[in-house]
C-alpha positions in Angstrom: 0.0 0.0 -0.2 2.7 2.4 1.1 4.4 1.7 -2.6 1.2 2.8 -4.2 0.9 5.9 -2.3 4.6 6.7 -2.9 4.1 6.3 -6.9 0.9 8.5 -6.5 3.3 11.2 -4.7 5.5 10.8 -7.2 3.5 11.3 -10.0 2.4 14.6 -8.5 5.9 15.6 -7.9 6.4 15.2 -11.8 3.5 17.3 -12.5 4.7 19.9 -10.2 8.2 20.2 -11.8 10.3 19.0 -9.1 11.3 15.8 -11.0 10.8 15.0 -14.8 10.7 11.4 -16.4 13.0 10.8 -19.2 13.4 7.8 -21.4 16.7 6.4 -22.8 17.2 4.3 -25.9 20.1 1.9 -24.7 22.4 -0.5 -27.0 25.1 -2.9 -26.3 22.7 -5.0 -23.7 23.1 -8.8 -24.4 21.3 -10.3 -21.3 19.3 -9.2 -18.3 22.8 -8.9 -16.1 23.5 -5.9 -18.4 20.4 -4.4 -17.7 20.8 -4.8 -14.2 24.2 -3.1 -14.3 22.7 -0.2 -16.3 20.0 0.2 -13.6 22.2 0.1 -10.6 24.6 2.7 -12.5 21.7 5.0 -13.1 20.2 4.6 -9.5 23.5 5.7 -7.7 23.8 8.9 -10.1 23.3 11.8 -8.1 19.9 13.4 -8.9 18.2 10.4 -10.0 15.1 9.3 -8.1 14.3 6.1 -9.8 15.3 4.1 -12.7 14.2 1.0 -14.6 16.0 -0.7 -17.5 13.8 -2.8 -19.6 16.2 -5.5 -21.3 13.4 -6.6 -23.8 12.6 -3.1 -25.2 16.0 -1.8 -24.6 15.1 1.2 -22.9 15.6 2.9 -19.5 12.7 5.1 -17.9 14.4 7.6 -15.4 12.7 10.0 -12.9 15.4 12.6 -12.2 15.8 16.2 -10.6 16.5 18.5 -13.7 18.1 20.8 -11.4 20.6 18.5 -10.5 21.7 16.6 -13.9 20.7 16.8 -17.5 19.6 13.9 -20.1 23.1 14.2 -21.6 24.6 13.5 -18.1 22.4 10.4 -17.7 23.5 9.3 -21.3 27.1 9.6 -19.9 26.3 7.7 -16.8 25.3 4.6 -19.0 28.4 5.2 -21.3 30.5 4.8 -17.7 28.8 1.4 -17.3 30.2 0.3 -20.8 27.1 0.5 -22.9 25.6 3.2 -25.3 22.3 5.4 -24.8 20.7 8.2 -26.5 17.6 10.3 -25.5 14.2 9.1 -26.9 12.9 11.5 -29.1 9.5 13.4 -28.4 6.9 11.5 -30.7 5.2 13.8 -32.9 7.4 16.8 -32.3 10.0 15.9 -35.0 10.8 14.1 -37.9 10.5 10.4 -37.4 13.6 8.6 -36.2 15.2 5.6 -37.7 13.9 2.1 -36.9 16.1 0.9 -34.3 14.5 -2.5 -34.0 15.1 -2.9 -37.8 18.7 -2.0 -37.5 19.0 -4.5 -34.5 17.5 -7.2 -36.6 20.1 -6.3 -39.8 23.1 -6.0 -37.7 22.4 -9.4 -36.1 21.8 -10.9 -39.5 25.0 -9.8 -40.8 27.1 -11.1 -38.3 25.1 -14.5 -38.5 25.8 -14.5 -42.1 29.5 -14.0 -42.0 29.9 -16.4 -39.2 28.3 -19.1 -41.1 30.0 -18.2 -44.5 33.3 -19.1 -42.6 32.0 -22.0 -40.6 30.3 -24.1 -43.3 33.6 -24.4 -45.2 35.2 -25.2 -42.1 32.6 -28.0 -41.2 33.2 -29.4 -44.8 37.0 -29.8 -44.1 36.2 -31.4 -40.4 33.9 -33.6 -42.3 36.1 -34.8 -44.9 39.1 -35.3 -42.6 37.4 -37.1 -39.4 34.7 -39.2 -41.2 36.3 -39.8 -45.0 39.6 -40.0 -44.1 40.7 -37.0 -46.4 44.2 -35.8 -45.6 44.3 -32.2 -44.9 47.7 -30.6 -44.8 48.4 -28.7 -41.5 44.7 -29.7 -40.1 44.9 -28.5 -36.9 46.4 -25.0 -38.2 43.8 -25.0 -40.9 41.1 -25.4 -38.0 42.5 -22.7 -36.0 42.8 -20.4 -38.9 38.9 -21.0 -39.5 38.5 -20.2 -36.3 40.2 -16.9 -36.0 38.3 -15.9 -38.9 34.8 -16.4 -37.1 35.9 -15.3 -33.7 37.5 -12.2 -35.3 34.9 -11.0 -37.9 31.8 -12.1 -36.3 32.6 -12.3 -32.8 34.6 -9.2 -32.0 31.7 -7.1 -30.3 31.0 -10.3 -28.4 34.4 -10.8 -26.9 34.8 -6.9 -26.4 31.4 -6.7 -24.3 32.3 -10.1 -22.5 35.9 -8.8 -21.4 34.4 -5.5 -20.5 31.8 -6.7 -18.1 34.3 -8.8 -16.7 36.8 -6.1 -16.0 33.7 -4.0 -14.2 32.9 -6.9 -12.3 29.4 -7.1 -13.7 29.8 -10.4 -16.1 27.2 -10.6 -18.6 26.1 -13.4 -21.3 28.9 -12.2 -23.7 31.3 -13.0 -20.8 30.1 -16.9 -20.8 30.2 -17.0 -24.8 33.8 -15.3 -24.8 35.1 -17.8 -21.9 33.7 -20.7 -23.4 34.8 -20.1 -26.9 38.2 -19.2 -25.9 38.8 -22.2 -23.9 37.5 -24.3 -26.9 39.8 -22.3 -29.4 42.8 -22.8 -26.9 42.8 -26.4 -27.7 43.6 -25.7 -31.3 47.0 -24.4 -31.2 48.1 -26.7 -28.1 47.2 -30.0 -30.3 48.9 -28.2 -33.3 51.8 -28.0 -31.0 51.7 -31.5 -30.4 50.0 -31.5 -26.8 47.8 -34.6 -25.9 44.5 -33.1 -26.5 41.6 -32.9 -29.1 41.3 -29.9 -31.2 38.4 -28.0 -30.4 39.0 -24.7 -32.2 36.6 -25.6 -34.8 34.1 -26.3 -32.3 34.6 -22.7 -30.7 33.8 -21.2 -34.2 30.6 -23.5 -34.4 29.6 -22.3 -30.9 30.0 -18.6 -31.8 28.1 -19.2 -35.3 25.2 -21.3 -33.6 25.0 -18.4 -30.9 25.0 -15.6 -33.5 22.2 -17.5 -35.2 20.2 -17.7 -32.3 20.9 -14.2 -31.2 19.4 -13.2 -34.7 16.3 -15.3 -34.3 15.8 -14.1 -30.6 16.2 -10.4 -31.8 13.3 -11.2 -34.4 11.1 -12.8 -31.7 11.7 -9.9 -29.4 10.7 -7.5 -32.3 7.6 -9.3 -32.4 7.0 -8.9 -29.0 7.8 -5.2 -28.8 6.0 -4.2 -31.9 3.3 -2.7 -29.7 4.8 0.9 -29.7 5.5 0.7 -33.5 2.0 -0.4 -34.4 0.6 2.3 -32.3 2.6 5.0 -33.9 2.2 3.5 -37.5 -1.6 4.3 -36.4 -0.9 8.1 -36.8 -1.3 10.1 -40.0 2.3 10.9 -41.7 1.0 14.1 -43.3 -1.7 16.7 -42.8 -3.6 18.9 -45.2 -3.5 22.5 -43.6 -5.9 25.3 -44.9 -3.9 28.4 -45.0 -5.2 31.7 -46.9 -7.8 29.4 -48.5 -5.2 27.0 -50.0 -4.7 23.4 -49.2 -1.1 22.7 -48.1 0.5 19.1 -47.3 2.9 19.0 -44.8 4.6 16.6 -42.6 2.8 15.7 -39.1 5.4 17.2 -37.0 4.8 20.5 -38.3 1.1 20.6 -37.7 0.5 23.5 -34.9 -2.3 24.1 -32.5 -5.2 26.1 -33.9 -4.3 25.1 -37.5 -7.3 24.3 -39.7 -6.9 20.8 -41.4 -8.9 19.4 -44.2 -9.6 15.3 -43.8 -11.4 13.6 -46.8 -13.2 10.3 -46.6 -10.6 7.2 -45.8 -8.0 9.5 -44.4 -6.6 9.5 -40.8 -7.6 12.5 -38.7 -4.0 13.9 -38.1 -4.0 15.3 -34.8 -6.9 15.8 -31.6 -9.2 18.8 -32.5 -12.8 20.0 -33.0 -14.9 19.8 -36.0 -15.7 23.4 -37.4 -17.2 22.3 -40.5 -18.6 19.0 -42.1 -20.4 15.9 -40.8 -19.3 12.4 -41.0 -18.9 8.7 -39.5 -15.4 8.4 -37.9 -14.1 4.9 -37.1 -12.6 5.3 -33.3 -12.0 1.7 -32.8 -8.3 2.4 -32.3 -9.4 4.3 -29.2 -12.5 2.5 -27.9 -12.3 -0.8 -29.4 -15.7 -0.2 -30.6 -16.3 -1.1 -34.0 -19.3 1.0 -35.0 -18.5 4.4 -36.2 -19.2 7.6 -34.2 -21.1 10.3 -35.9 -19.3 13.6 -35.7 -20.5 16.9 -36.7 -19.7 20.6 -36.1 -18.7 21.5 -32.5 -17.7 17.7 -31.8 -14.0 16.7 -30.7 -12.1 14.3 -32.8 -9.0 12.0 -31.9 -5.9 12.0 -34.0 -5.4 8.7 -35.7 -8.9 7.8 -36.0 -10.2 7.3 -39.7 -12.8 9.7 -41.4 -15.1 7.3 -43.2 -17.9 9.6 -44.9 -17.7 13.3 -45.5 -15.3 16.0 -45.7 -14.2 17.4 -42.4 -12.6 20.8 -41.5 -10.8 20.4 -38.1 -9.4 23.0 -35.8 -6.5 21.4 -34.2 -6.7 21.6 -30.3 -3.6 19.0 -29.4 -0.5 18.1 -31.4 2.8 16.2 -31.0 3.3 14.7 -27.6 -0.1 16.1 -26.4 -2.4 14.1 -28.8 -4.3 11.4 -27.5 -2.4 8.7 -29.5 1.2 9.9 -28.2 -0.5 9.7 -24.5 -1.3 6.3 -25.3 2.2 5.4 -26.6 3.6 7.2 -23.5 1.4 4.9 -21.3 2.6 1.7 -23.0 6.2 2.7 -22.5 5.3 3.4 -19.1 3.9 0.0 -18.6 6.4 -1.8 -20.6 9.3 0.0 -18.0 7.5 -1.2 -14.8 8.4 -4.2 -12.9 6.1 -6.9 -11.2 7.0 -7.9 -7.9 7.3 -11.8 -8.8 10.3 -10.4 -11.0 12.4 -9.1 -8.0 13.2 -12.8 -7.3 14.4 -13.4 -10.9 16.3 -10.1 -10.8 18.0 -11.4 -7.5 19.0 -14.6 -9.2 20.3 -13.0 -12.5 22.6 -10.7 -10.3 24.5 -13.8 -9.3 23.9 -16.0 -12.4 26.9 -15.4 -14.6 29.7 -15.6 -11.8 27.9 -18.6 -10.4 28.2 -20.3 -14.0 31.7 -19.3 -14.2 32.5 -21.1 -10.9 30.5 -24.0 -11.9 32.4 -24.1 -15.5 35.8 -24.3 -13.3 34.4 -26.5 -10.9 33.4 -29.0 -13.6 37.0 -28.8 -15.3 38.6 -29.6 -11.9 36.3 -32.3 -11.5 37.0 -34.0 -14.6 40.7 -33.8 -14.1 40.3 -35.3 -10.4 37.6 -37.6 -10.5 37.9 -38.6 -14.2 37.1 -42.3 -13.5 34.3 -41.6 -11.4 32.7 -39.5 -13.9 33.7 -41.5 -17.0 31.0 -44.1 -15.8 28.4 -41.7 -16.5 30.0 -41.0 -20.0 30.4 -44.7 -20.6 26.6 -45.1 -19.9 25.4 -42.4 -21.8 27.6 -43.2 -24.9 25.7 -46.3 -25.6 22.8 -44.0 -26.9 24.0 -40.5 -27.1 26.1 -40.6 -30.2 28.0 -37.3 -29.2 29.4 -38.7 -25.9 32.7 -40.6 -26.4 34.0 -41.7 -23.1 37.1 -42.8 -24.8 38.4 -39.1 -25.1 41.5 -38.1 -22.8 40.9 -36.8 -19.4 41.6 -33.0 -20.4 39.8 -33.2 -23.4 36.7 -34.5 -21.5 37.1 -31.9 -18.9 37.3 -29.1 -21.6 34.3 -30.5 -23.2 32.2 -30.4 -20.2 33.5 -26.9 -18.8 32.7 -25.3 -22.2 29.2 -26.7 -22.6 28.5 -25.5 -19.0 29.8 -22.1 -20.2 27.8 -21.7 -23.2 24.3 -23.6 -22.2 23.7 -21.6 -19.0 21.0 -18.7 -20.1 20.2 -15.5 -17.9 18.4 -13.8 -21.0 15.3 -16.1 -20.7 15.0 -15.2 -16.8 15.6 -11.5 -18.2 13.1 -11.7 -20.8 10.2 -13.7 -18.8 8.4 -10.7 -17.3 9.1 -7.8 -19.5 8.0 -9.5 -22.8 4.9 -10.7 -21.4 4.0 -7.0 -20.1 5.1 -5.9 -23.6 2.6 -7.7 -25.5 -0.2 -7.3 -22.9 0.3 -3.8 -22.9 0.0 -3.7 -26.8 -3.2 -6.1 -26.6 -4.8 -3.8 -24.3 -3.8 -0.6 -25.9 -5.7 -2.0 -28.9 -8.8 -2.7 -26.9 -8.9 0.3 -25.2 -7.3 -1.0 -22.1 -4.0 1.2 -20.7 -2.3 -0.6 -18.3 0.0 2.0 -16.5 1.4 -0.2 -13.8 2.8 -3.5 -14.1 2.4 -4.1 -10.5 -1.5 -4.2 -11.0 -1.1 -7.0 -13.3 0.1 -9.1 -10.2 -1.9 -7.7 -7.8 -5.2 -8.1 -9.7 -4.8 -11.9 -9.2 -5.1 -11.4 -5.4 -8.1 -8.9 -5.4 -11.4 -10.2 -4.2 -13.4 -6.9 -3.8 -14.3 -4.6 -6.6 -15.9 -1.1 -5.6 -17.8 0.8 -8.3 -18.3 4.4 -8.1 -22.1 4.9 -9.0 -22.4 8.2 -11.0 -20.6 8.3 -14.2 -19.5 4.9 -13.8 -22.1 2.3 -13.1 -24.6 5.2 -14.6 -24.5 7.4 -17.6 -23.5 10.5 -15.3 -26.5 12.7 -16.6 -30.1 12.6 -16.1 -32.5 11.1 -18.8 -36.3 11.0 -18.8 -37.3 7.6 -17.8 -41.2 7.7 -17.4 -43.7 9.9 -19.3 -47.0 9.6 -17.4 -50.0 11.5 -19.0 -53.1 12.5 -16.9 -56.4 14.5 -17.5 -57.1 12.7 -21.0 -53.6 14.2 -22.4 -51.4 12.0 -24.3 -47.6 11.4 -24.1 -46.8 13.5 -27.3 -48.8 16.5 -25.8 -47.2 16.4 -22.5 -43.6 16.5 -24.0 -44.5 19.1 -26.5 -45.6 21.4 -23.6 -42.4 20.3 -21.5 -40.1 20.3 -24.5 -41.3 23.8 -25.8 -41.1 25.3 -22.2 -37.8 23.9 -20.9 -35.9 24.6 -24.3 -35.4 28.0 -22.7 -33.5 26.5 -19.8 -29.9 25.2 -19.5 -30.2 23.1 -16.3 -29.3 19.6 -16.6 -33.0 18.5 -16.0 -34.3 20.6 -18.7 -31.8 19.3 -21.2 -32.9 15.8 -20.6 -36.6 16.8 -21.0 -35.9 18.4 -24.3 -33.7 15.6 -25.7 -36.6 13.4 -24.8 -39.2 15.6 -26.5 -36.9 15.5 -29.8 -36.2 11.9 -29.5 -40.0 11.3 -29.6 -40.7 13.8 -32.4 -42.8 16.3 -30.3 -43.1 19.4 -32.2 -41.1 22.3 -30.5 -43.3 25.7 -30.0 -42.0 29.1 -29.1 -42.7 30.2 -25.4 -43.3 33.6 -24.1 -43.3 35.2 -20.5 -40.7 32.6 -19.4 -39.6 32.6 -15.8 -37.4 30.5 -13.8 -38.4 29.6 -10.1 -35.1 28.8 -8.5 -35.1 25.0 -7.1 -38.8 24.6 -8.1 -39.3 24.8 -11.8 -40.5 27.3 -14.5 -43.5 29.0 -15.9 -44.2 30.6 -19.3 -47.1 30.7 -22.1 -47.5 28.4 -25.1 -50.0 29.1 -27.6 -51.4 31.7 -25.1 -51.9 29.1 -22.4 -50.2 29.2 -19.2 -47.5 26.4 -18.7 -45.7 25.6 -15.3 -43.5 22.6 -15.1 -41.5 21.6 -11.9 -42.0 20.4 -8.3 -45.0 19.9 -5.7 -44.0 23.2 -4.1 -44.1 25.0 -7.6 -47.5 23.7 -8.0 -48.6 25.0 -4.4 -47.0 28.1 -5.3 -49.2 28.5 -8.3 -52.1 27.2 -6.4 -52.5 24.3 -8.6 -54.6 21.0 -7.0 -52.0 17.9 -7.9 -53.4 15.3 -5.7 -54.4 13.7 -8.9 -50.9 12.8 -9.4 -50.1 11.9 -5.7 -49.6 8.2 -6.3 -47.6 8.6 -9.5 -45.1 10.8 -7.8 -44.8 8.7 -4.7 -44.4 5.7 -6.6 -41.6 7.4 -8.9 -39.8 9.0 -5.8 -40.0 5.5 -4.1 -37.6 4.4 -7.0 -35.2 7.2 -6.4 -36.4 9.2 -9.5 -36.8 12.9 -9.7 -40.4 13.9 -10.7 -41.7 17.0 -12.7 -45.3 17.7 -12.6 -46.6 19.9 -15.7 -49.6 21.8 -15.5 -51.5 23.6 -18.3 -54.1 26.4 -17.4 -54.2 25.3 -13.8 -54.8 21.7 -14.4 -52.1 18.7 -14.0 -51.6 17.3 -17.5 -48.9 14.8 -16.4 -45.7 13.9 -14.6 -42.1 13.1 -15.7 -39.8 10.9 -14.3 -36.1 11.2 -14.5 -33.1 9.4 -13.4 -29.4 9.0 -13.8 -29.6 5.5 -15.7 -27.5 2.7 -15.8 -25.1 2.2 -18.5 -26.2 -0.4 -20.9 -24.2 -3.7 -20.0 -23.5 -2.8 -16.5 -25.8 -5.1 -15.1 -24.1 -8.0 -17.3 -20.7 -6.8 -16.5 -21.4 -7.2 -12.4 -23.0 -10.4 -13.1 -19.8 -11.8 -15.0 -17.3 -10.4 -12.6 -19.3 -12.1 -9.7 -19.2 -15.1 -11.5 -15.4 -14.6 -11.6 -15.1 -14.6 -8.0 -15.4 -11.0 -7.1 -17.2 -9.5 -4.1 -18.9 -6.3 -5.8 -19.7 -3.2 -4.0 -20.8 0.2 -4.9 -19.9 3.5 -3.3 -21.8 6.8 -3.7 -22.4 10.3 -2.4 -26.3 10.0 -2.6 -28.6 9.1 0.0 -29.3 5.5 0.8 -32.5 5.3 -1.2 -31.3 6.5 -4.4 -27.9 4.5 -4.1 -30.0 1.4 -3.1 -32.4 1.7 -6.3 -29.2 1.9 -8.7 -27.4 -1.2 -6.9 -30.7 -3.2 -7.1 -30.7 -2.3 -10.8 -27.2 -3.4 -11.4 -27.5 -6.4 -9.4 -25.0 -5.2 -6.6 -26.0 -5.8 -2.6 -23.7 -4.2 -1.0 -23.6 -0.6 -0.8 -21.7 2.4 0.8 -24.1 5.3 0.4 -23.6 9.1 1.6 -19.9 8.8 0.9 -18.6 12.2 -0.3 -15.7 12.3 -2.8 -13.0 13.3 0.0 -14.1 10.6 2.2 -14.1 7.7 -0.5 -10.2 7.0 0.1 -10.8 6.4 3.9 -13.7 3.9 3.1 -11.3 2.0 0.5 -8.8 2.1 3.2 -11.2 0.8 5.7 -12.2 -2.0 3.3 -8.6 -3.1 2.7 -8.1 -3.5 6.4 -11.3 -5.8 6.5 -11.3 -7.9 3.1 -7.6 -7.6 1.8 -6.9 -6.3 -1.6 -9.2 -3.9 -3.3 -9.8 -2.7 -6.6 -11.8 0.5 -7.3 -13.4 1.6 -10.4 -14.2 5.3 -10.9 -14.6 8.0 -13.4 -11.0 9.0 -12.7 -11.5 12.7 -11.7 -13.8 13.0 -8.7 -12.5 9.4 -7.5 -8.6 10.2 -8.0 -7.7 9.8 -4.0 -10.0 6.7 -3.8 -8.4 5.3 -7.3 -4.8 6.1 -5.4 -5.4 4.4 -2.4 -6.9 1.2 -3.9 -4.4 -1.6 -4.4 -5.7 -1.5 -8.1 -7.0 1.6 -9.5 -9.1 1.4 -12.6 -10.5 4.6 -14.2 -13.2 4.7 -16.8 -12.6 7.3 -19.6 -14.0 8.5 -23.0 -11.8 9.9 -25.8 -9.4 12.6 -24.8 -10.6 12.8 -21.4 -8.9 9.8 -20.5 -7.9 10.1 -16.6 -4.4 8.2 -16.3 -3.0 10.2 -13.4 -4.4 8.3 -10.5 -5.1 4.8 -12.0 -3.1 1.9 -12.6 -5.5 0.7 -15.4 -7.2 3.2 -17.6 -10.3 2.1 -19.7 -11.0 4.2 -23.0 -14.4 2.9 -23.2 -17.1 4.1 -20.7 -18.8 0.9 -20.3 -18.3 -1.6 -17.6 -17.7 -4.6 -19.9 -14.1 -3.3 -20.7 -13.6 -3.9 -16.6 -14.2 -7.4 -17.4 -11.8 -7.4 -20.3 -9.1 -5.6 -18.2 -9.4 -8.3 -15.3 -9.2 -11.1 -18.0 -6.0 -9.5 -19.7 -4.7 -9.1 -16.2 -4.9 -12.7 -15.2 -3.9 -14.1 -18.7 -0.7 -11.7 -18.4 0.4 -13.0 -15.1 -0.2 -16.6 -16.2 2.2 -16.2 -18.9 4.7 -14.6 -16.5 4.5 -17.6 -14.2 5.0 -19.8 -17.2 8.0 -17.8 -18.6 9.5 -18.1 -15.2 9.2 -21.6 -14.8 10.6 -22.4 -18.0 13.4 -20.1 -17.5 14.3 -21.6 -14.3 13.3 -25.3 -15.5 15.7 -25.0 -18.4 18.6 -23.9 -16.5 18.2 -26.2 -13.6 18.2 -29.3 -16.1 20.8 -27.9 -18.6 23.5 -27.1 -16.6 23.8 -30.2 -14.4 23.6 -32.2 -17.9 26.4 -30.2 -19.3 28.6 -30.7 -15.9 28.1 -34.5 -16.4 29.6 -34.2 -20.1 26.4 -35.4 -21.6 26.0 -32.2 -23.6 28.0 -31.3 -26.7 29.2 -28.0 -26.6 27.9 -27.0 -30.0 24.3 -28.0 -29.0 24.6 -25.7 -26.1 24.2 -22.7 -27.7 21.3 -23.8 -29.8 19.4 -24.9 -26.7 20.4 -21.5 -25.1 18.7 -19.5 -27.9 15.8 -22.1 -28.1 15.2 -20.9 -24.3 15.0 -17.4 -24.9 13.0 -18.2 -27.8 10.6 -20.1 -26.5 10.1 -17.7 -23.5 9.3 -14.9 -26.1 7.0 -16.7 -28.3 4.9 -17.8 -25.2 4.6 -14.3 -24.3 3.6 -13.5 -28.0 0.8 -16.0 -27.6 -1.1 -13.3 -25.3 -2.3 -11.8 -28.6 -4.7 -14.7 -28.9 -6.0 -14.3 -25.3 -9.7 -14.0 -25.4 -10.4 -11.0 -23.4 -14.1 -10.2 -24.4 -15.9 -8.5 -21.7 -19.2 -10.4 -22.2 -17.7 -14.2 -21.5 -17.1 -15.0 -17.9 
């Protein structure tokens, strides 16, 4: 709980200007140990409040004091740890940067091609010499030269990275590969010089070639997992048609400024957030809301950048551009989610910190054990040699020692541990963003599995948040059309929310609107006026009493409506009651079904409201909620959430993200409902763009599916290393097979995370 409050306080400090959040693009990382080294370096930099490094996305998110240091100093701090960094460009405010993911894939591909172009001829020579008895002059030196070619041209960066990490006492994955291949390579010159040892220099080249091939495939797989942000950015328009001096000028999107007038034709993406100043069209907003049905947008309506104009030509005045657009905010939110860590990752991080040094110790121990206890260990290889073709118990003592030690060094894989959590969060945040579910906190993913109580705010969350006419009850021989004609015509002069609801109902039912005269508003009671020369009054019973109008005929209707927590308006024409209108803040469509589904999923559902007990209970009954906290003012909602936490454990709060901000921050998981550009993200862990409760069900299901993937990934990462390392220590794993298995472990974890894209998070299914 304290961590949640601290995070909320930090957010407020960010907005207050005391600290700022920056993102660095990193390069040179090869495993989770690299990420841990950079993270620790940044955290110990004076002026840094917090830092989180994501190995999977190769980014660092740093909260720092701008008065104490600059972004360039943060970059220098990363460089001092032996890695490269550059500031993340502000999306939408400048020309697009290069595709770093594509560059990484291309670089890995080139290294792989070079290594294999040398290694394949080398293998041909080895096979000819070893299996077909072809005499190769100076065979040992030929193998050494081939190996030097692979290790030098393709493995230079691996060796530099590995040796640098050892020098800085923060050994990484490259250190294991460098030490393993170096040990195998050393056998070549020794064999050539006449020492009684098999030549493994060719094997060293094969190890590195397979390692680089695995690194290439892993880079491709990580690219699939990290494509969420790239796909989001691709949704935005690349150019905009700006109207200047009655002339349309096409400009790059980063040149669009606030208050520019944009012309958007059918089929085009809206370049930036704005307001329609002319035109009428249907706009596909599915990328924002997840809703497939196009929304009607006309003069005065807000539109969101990256949504698609489907029908008419729209003229739009921009209100938000660059980093301030809704799309840019979503991208930033996805980045924030991808940079967070779930509590379960803490253990994996601790293991990773000791992983490489432990493997080096185990490899050295394996080498010494095979030298000292050769006879005892050879029993195992003799048994395995009968069914594993690569195990040869007849090899010499030193050769078997090198064989096993190198295999231990190159099969151990901290990468899988480092990728287990962030890749799942990356895919999850991308899936969520496409469905209008914006996950801000990775911690919420884990906490959600332990939440048993979900508290809903009433107004604007369970309900639409605005009054609607629910009952039209004509009296005295009048009909509903006549009642709505008088009510709508008179209320058309008022801006009161109840008046707007009456006018909306009259227009919806096609009632004719007439001019009124002698309009007068009676504060807190209603209004009076004349329509077609007849005196009309609409309002409360107090207004009728003041007008000396007998309203006893409507007593039973009014009592019944008010008993169901509805507001009532009596309408009188020429001193005679013509009917009663009932108004209420109605449930959102699907609210009852969502509550039912959440209860079926095992949650206890409660409602909190500032309304009186009767009104709150009426809405709760309609929604299917039994437990109600009524009469709770906004400033006391956080206290009620805290009290619930002490009684029931972890609590999730669902609110509109504005008045409920303190309660959302207090809850273990805060879920804010929002619509369009009004999305409230500061106080919540999860923000739902759609203003409907079925999205809550989707969010819960996405959270559960994500945490399942995280647990699966961590299991396979630990399981792989627990099985592979002992197997290699016993001499049962060929060194060439080790990098293949190592790469497959990382690819398995990433691919398992990518399967989240198939998760069924539809809100209507339990």
